[in-house]
C-alpha positions in Angstrom: 113.1 54.9 79.8 113.9 57.3 78.7 111.6 58.2 75.7 109.2 55.4 76.6 108.3 52.9 78.9 106.4 49.3 78.2 105.5 48.8 74.4 104.4 52.1 72.5 104.3 52.5 68.9 107.2 54.4 67.2 109.5 53.6 70.3 111.7 50.7 71.0 110.5 47.8 73.3 111.2 49.2 77.1 112.7 52.4 75.8 115.8 53.5 74.1 118.1 53.0 77.1 117.3 49.5 77.4 119.5 49.4 74.5 122.5 51.9 75.1 125.5 50.1 76.6 127.0 51.8 79.8 130.5 53.5 79.6 133.0 54.4 82.2 132.0 51.2 84.1 133.4 50.9 87.6 133.7 47.9 89.7 134.3 48.9 93.3 136.0 46.0 95.4 135.3 47.3 98.7 131.8 46.0 98.2 129.9 44.4 95.7 129.0 47.3 93.1 129.0 48.1 89.4 128.9 51.8 88.2 128.2 53.0 84.7 126.7 55.8 82.5 123.9 55.7 79.7 123.8 58.7 77.5 120.7 59.4 75.5 121.8 62.1 73.0 120.8 63.4 69.7 121.7 66.5 67.1 119.3 69.4 68.1 117.6 67.1 70.6 118.1 65.7 74.0 121.6 65.4 75.9 120.6 63.1 79.0 122.7 61.1 81.1 121.5 58.4 83.5 124.2 57.5 85.8 123.6 54.2 87.7 125.2 52.3 90.6 124.2 48.6 91.9 125.5 47.8 95.2 125.5 45.2 97.7 127.6 45.3 100.8 129.4 42.2 102.0 127.2 40.7 104.6 124.1 42.7 103.9 120.8 41.4 102.4 119.7 44.6 100.9 120.5 45.6 97.4 120.5 49.0 96.1 120.1 50.5 92.8 120.9 54.4 92.9 120.2 56.2 89.7 120.9 59.9 88.8 119.3 61.3 85.7 121.0 64.5 84.5 120.1 66.9 81.6 123.4 68.0 80.4 121.9 69.9 77.4 120.4 73.7 77.4 116.6 72.9 77.0 114.2 71.1 79.3 113.6 67.6 78.4 110.9 65.2 78.9 111.1 61.5 80.4 109.7 58.5 81.6 111.5 56.0 83.8 110.0 52.4 84.8 112.1 49.8 87.4 110.9 46.2 86.2 111.9 43.7 88.9 111.0 39.8 87.8 110.6 37.2 90.4 110.0 33.7 89.5 109.7 30.1 90.7 110.4 29.0 93.5 110.0 31.7 95.4 106.8 32.8 93.2 104.4 29.9 93.5 101.0 29.3 94.5 100.0 31.1 97.8 102.9 33.9 97.7 101.3 37.1 98.3 101.8 40.9 97.6 101.6 43.3 100.7 101.3 46.8 100.7 99.2 49.7 101.7 97.2 50.1 98.6 94.2 52.7 98.3 93.0 51.6 95.2 93.8 49.0 92.3 92.4 48.6 88.8 93.4 46.6 85.5 95.2 48.0 83.3 92.4 46.5 80.2 89.4 44.5 80.7 91.1 41.2 80.9 93.1 42.1 83.9 89.8 43.8 85.5 88.4 40.3 85.5 91.4 39.1 87.7 91.5 42.0 90.0 90.2 39.9 93.0 93.4 37.8 92.7 95.7 40.7 91.8 97.6 40.1 95.1 98.0 36.7 95.5 99.7 34.1 93.0 97.9 31.1 91.5 98.7 27.7 90.2 100.0 28.0 86.9 98.0 27.5 83.6 98.6 26.2 80.4 98.2 28.9 77.8 96.3 32.2 78.8 97.3 36.0 78.9 99.3 38.0 81.1 97.7 40.9 83.2 98.9 44.4 84.2 97.7 46.3 87.5 97.7 49.7 88.7 97.9 50.1 92.3 97.7 53.2 94.2 99.9 52.8 97.4 100.4 55.3 100.2 104.1 54.8 100.3 106.8 53.3 98.3 107.2 49.9 100.4 106.0 46.7 98.7 106.5 43.2 100.1 106.3 39.8 98.3 106.1 37.1 100.6 106.1 33.3 100.6 105.1 31.9 104.1 105.5 28.4 102.8 109.2 29.0 102.4 109.4 31.6 105.0 111.0 34.1 102.4 110.4 37.5 101.3 111.6 40.4 99.3 110.7 44.2 100.5 111.0 47.0 97.8 111.5 50.4 99.1 111.4 53.5 97.2 110.6 57.2 97.1 106.7 57.4 96.0 107.4 61.3 95.3 109.8 60.2 92.1 108.2 57.0 91.2 104.5 57.4 91.9 102.9 54.7 90.2 103.4 50.8 91.3 102.7 48.5 88.0 102.3 45.1 88.6 102.7 42.6 85.7 101.5 39.0 86.5 101.9 36.0 84.1 100.4 32.7 85.5 101.2 30.8 82.2 103.1 27.9 82.4 106.6 28.3 81.4 106.4 32.1 81.6 105.5 31.9 85.5 106.7 35.4 87.1 105.5 38.2 88.6 106.9 41.7 87.7 107.0 44.6 90.4 107.3 47.7 88.6 107.6 51.2 90.1 107.3 53.6 87.7 107.3 57.7 86.4 103.8 56.9 84.5 101.1 54.4 83.8 101.5 52.4 80.3 100.4 52.8 77.0 97.6 55.1 76.4 98.1 56.4 79.9 102.0 57.1 79.3 102.7 60.6 80.5 105.9 62.2 80.8 107.8 64.3 83.2 110.3 67.1 82.7 113.7 67.5 83.7 115.1 71.1 83.4 118.3 72.3 81.9 121.1 71.5 84.0 119.0 69.6 86.8 120.0 66.4 88.5 117.0 63.8 89.4 117.7 60.9 91.9 116.0 57.6 92.1 116.8 54.9 94.6 115.3 51.6 95.1 116.4 49.2 98.0 115.3 45.5 97.8 115.6 43.8 101.0 115.8 39.9 101.1 114.8 37.5 104.2 
């Protein structure tokens, strides 16, 4: 975000906030936490502030990301926001699985649709090939990735009302072997749709990642 998500013509990869350094960064020593604000502004245009806190209490296994999107301007503005969590080897390995209460799934393109039957399970790496992107309609914002062989898991919990779309980015390519879990306000590319934040309005987003 905030002007775009993914790769879209006329926009920077992953959106403009991806390239805006945070200001007023504050490190809280009472817990492992970092706070900062990214401002997306333009003359005669938007005046948006994305205030972020990333925290982990000492002794806890839960990482928290808390964002507040504030429209500090005087007119309504459009926005899109996607959270991209990349998981890799050795946690992501052949047999690792995605568990969620999914109503329906589809591939983002024809190539992805050809691998829909294996969307929720990780395979052995392959030399060469392509990435796949899937859209999952989940009943609630709760997604677990589990590696039973390692007896390890990570569970992402978020508000589906604020992030209604769950996007899965899957690359089983040797050397690029990774799984992306992406709660988002919109789907990608030709399905990109913006939401509106009114003048003076504040929107809150929160994601918790629990590791076991």
